[in-house]
C-alpha positions in Angstrom: 0.0 0.0 0.0 1.6 3.3 -1.1 1.4 6.6 0.8 -1.7 7.9 -1.1 -3.6 4.7 -0.3 -2.7 4.9 3.4 -4.0 8.5 3.6 -7.2 7.5 1.8 -7.7 4.6 4.1 -7.3 6.8 7.2 -9.8 9.2 5.7 -12.5 6.7 5.1 -12.0 3.6 7.3 -14.1 4.9 10.3 -17.2 5.1 8.0 -16.6 2.6 5.2 -18.9 -0.5 5.4 -16.1 -2.9 4.7 -13.8 -1.6 7.5 -16.6 -1.1 10.0 -17.8 -4.7 9.7 -14.3 -6.1 9.8 -13.7 -4.2 13.0 -16.9 -5.7 14.4 -15.7 -9.1 13.5 -12.4 -8.4 15.3 -14.3 -7.2 18.4 -16.3 -10.5 18.5 -13.1 -12.5 18.1 -11.6 -10.6 21.0 -14.6 -11.2 23.2 -14.2 -14.9 22.6 -10.5 -14.8 23.5 -11.2 -12.8 26.6 -13.4 -15.6 28.0 -10.2 -17.6 28.2 -8.3 -15.0 30.2 -7.4 -11.4 30.6 -6.3 -9.4 27.6 -2.5 -9.2 27.2 0.1 -8.0 24.7 -0.8 -7.7 21.0 0.9 -6.9 17.7 -1.2 -5.4 14.9 1.0 -6.1 11.8 0.5 -3.9 8.8 -1.5 -1.6 10.9 -1.5 1.3 8.4 -3.5 4.1 10.2 -4.3 1.9 13.2 -8.0 1.2 12.8 -7.7 -2.3 14.1 -5.1 -1.3 16.7 -7.7 1.0 18.3 -10.1 -1.9 18.6 -7.5 -3.9 20.4 -6.8 -1.1 22.8 -10.5 -0.5 23.4 -10.9 -4.1 24.5 -8.1 -3.9 27.0 -5.2 -5.3 25.1 -1.8 -3.7 25.1 -1.3 -3.3 21.4 1.7 -2.2 19.3 1.0 -1.2 15.7 3.7 -2.6 13.4 3.9 -0.6 10.1 6.4 -0.8 7.3 5.7 2.6 5.8 6.7 5.9 7.3 3.4 7.5 6.3 1.3 4.8 7.9 3.4 4.9 11.1 2.9 8.7 11.3 -0.8 8.4 10.9 -1.1 5.7 13.6 1.2 7.7 16.0 -0.9 10.7 15.4 -3.9 8.8 16.7 -2.1 8.2 20.0 -1.0 4.6 19.3 2.3 2.9 20.1 4.0 2.3 16.7 7.1 0.6 15.6 8.4 0.6 12.0 9.0 -3.0 11.0 8.9 -5.7 8.3 6.6 -8.6 8.9 9.4 -11.0 7.9 11.7 -9.6 10.6 9.6 -8.4 13.5 11.4 -6.2 16.0 10.0 -8.2 18.9 11.5 -10.9 21.2 10.5 -14.5 20.7 7.6 -15.9 22.7 6.7 -12.5 24.1 3.2 -11.7 22.5 -0.2 -13.1 23.4 -2.0 -12.1 20.2 -1.0 -11.1 16.7 -3.4 -9.7 14.1 -2.5 -9.6 10.4 -5.5 -8.2 8.5 -4.9 -8.2 4.7 -1.1 -8.3 5.1 0.4 -11.6 4.0 -0.9 -11.3 0.4 1.5 -8.3 0.1 4.5 -10.4 1.0 6.2 -12.5 -1.6 7.6 -15.0 0.9 4.4 -15.2 3.0 5.7 -18.3 4.8 8.5 -16.1 6.3 5.9 -13.7 7.7 3.9 -16.5 9.3 7.0 -18.1 10.7 7.9 -14.8 12.3 4.4 -14.6 13.8 4.9 -18.0 15.3 8.3 -17.0 16.7 7.0 -13.9 18.5 3.8 -15.6 19.9 4.0 -17.2 23.3 3.1 -20.9 23.3 -0.7 -21.0 23.2 -0.8 -17.5 21.7 -3.3 -16.6 19.0 -3.0 -15.1 15.5 -6.0 -13.7 13.6 -5.5 -13.4 9.8 -7.6 -12.1 6.9 -6.6 -12.4 3.3 -8.3 -11.8 -0.1 -9.4 -15.1 -1.7 -9.8 -16.7 -5.1 -7.6 -15.9 -8.0 -10.7 -15.8 -10.2 -11.3 -12.4 -8.6 -7.8 -11.1 -9.5 -8.0 -7.7 -11.2 -6.3 -4.3 -11.6 -7.4 -3.6 -8.0 -5.0 -6.4 -6.8 -2.2 -5.1 -9.0 -2.6 -1.5 -7.7 -2.8 -2.8 -4.1 0.5 -4.6 -4.7 -0.8 -8.1 -4.0 1.2 -11.1 -4.9 -1.7 -13.5 -4.7 -5.3 -14.2 -3.6 -5.7 -17.4 -1.6 -7.8 -20.5 -1.7 -8.5 -22.5 1.5 -6.0 -25.2 0.8 -3.2 -22.7 0.0 -3.8 -20.7 3.1 -3.9 -23.9 5.2 -0.7 -25.1 3.8 1.3 -22.0 4.4 0.0 -21.5 7.9 0.7 -25.1 8.9 4.2 -24.9 7.3 4.9 -22.0 9.6 4.2 -24.3 12.6 0.8 -22.8 13.5 -2.3 -24.9 14.3 -5.6 -23.7 12.7 -8.6 -23.3 14.9 -11.1 -21.7 12.4 -11.2 -20.9 8.7 -14.1 -19.4 6.9 -15.3 -17.2 4.0 -16.4 -13.6 4.5 -18.1 -11.1 2.2 -20.0 -14.0 0.5 -23.3 -12.3 -0.3 -21.6 -9.4 -2.1 -19.2 -11.6 -4.1 -21.2 -11.2 -7.4 -21.2 -7.4 -7.0 -17.5 -7.4 -6.2 -16.7 -9.7 -9.1 -18.6 -7.4 -11.5 -17.0 -4.3 -10.1 -13.5 -5.8 -10.3 -13.8 -6.7 -13.9 -14.2 -3.0 -14.6 -11.5 -1.9 -12.1 -8.6 0.2 -13.3 -6.8 0.6 -10.0 -7.4 0.6 -6.2 -11.0 1.1 -5.4 -10.6 2.5 -1.9 -13.4 5.1 -1.9 -16.3 5.9 0.4 -19.6 5.1 -1.4 -22.6 7.5 -1.1 -24.3 7.1 2.3 -27.3 5.0 1.1 -25.1 2.6 -0.8 -22.7 2.4 2.1 -25.5 1.5 4.5 -26.9 -1.1 2.1 -23.5 -2.8 1.7 -23.0 -2.8 5.4 -26.4 -4.4 5.9 -25.5 -7.2 3.5 -22.2 -8.1 5.3 -23.9 -7.8 8.7 -26.5 -10.4 7.5 -23.7 -12.9 7.2 -23.4 -13.0 11.0 -26.7 -14.9 11.0 -26.6 -17.0 7.8 -24.8 -20.3 7.2 -22.6 -19.0 4.4 -19.1 -19.3 5.8 -18.3 -22.4 3.6 -19.4 -20.7 0.4 -17.0 -18.8 -1.9 -16.5 -15.2 -0.7 -14.2 -12.3 -1.3 -12.0 -12.8 1.8 -10.9 -15.7 4.0 -10.6 -15.3 7.8 -8.5 -17.5 10.0 -7.8 -18.0 13.7 -4.7 -20.1 14.6 -2.4 -20.6 17.6 1.2 -21.5 18.4 1.2 -25.0 19.9 2.1 -25.2 23.6 
């Protein structure tokens, strides 16, 4: 993600349907983890402007935003977050020192995605959790992916393989943004670049309603636009 994309993300993520529902999913994940013990230390890798880092902090975690770009780090720091500049394949963190790692739409940007996941395993304490989201299905590949500097979109088997190769055990894996997949597919066929814009308010509300509906429908095994995964470092 280049500097202009980071600043556009920071401008729209608090209101954009996609980011809002993804933060809601993160919050639900965190509530589930908190039933197993008190919140601890967390890394938000590829934090950009820190939207997800703020969710972690609001739920009582002690998060550090890890951001490769100087622009993203400045935006996150300007929001009062603790930020370190770092590469996901060489995290500036001691081994076995972190309770939770989030990597939301990060590893598709890394050519050697296995190295990033192996680093996540290294910094997690035994039993620690990692939450991952990635874009899925190369049939949806478009100019949007090229502009976003993606190396790939994942299928379930490919994501499972690389996560297990890194020494992590998978707890959950499911599809997200299933109901809107036909709309996204049609839009991406016409894409000429990154589509990170805030839709008009009525459209934004309708799209949010569609992804919220997935909380209550048995669609997680169907093809979607993203894959979501929870895994842990074995004890």
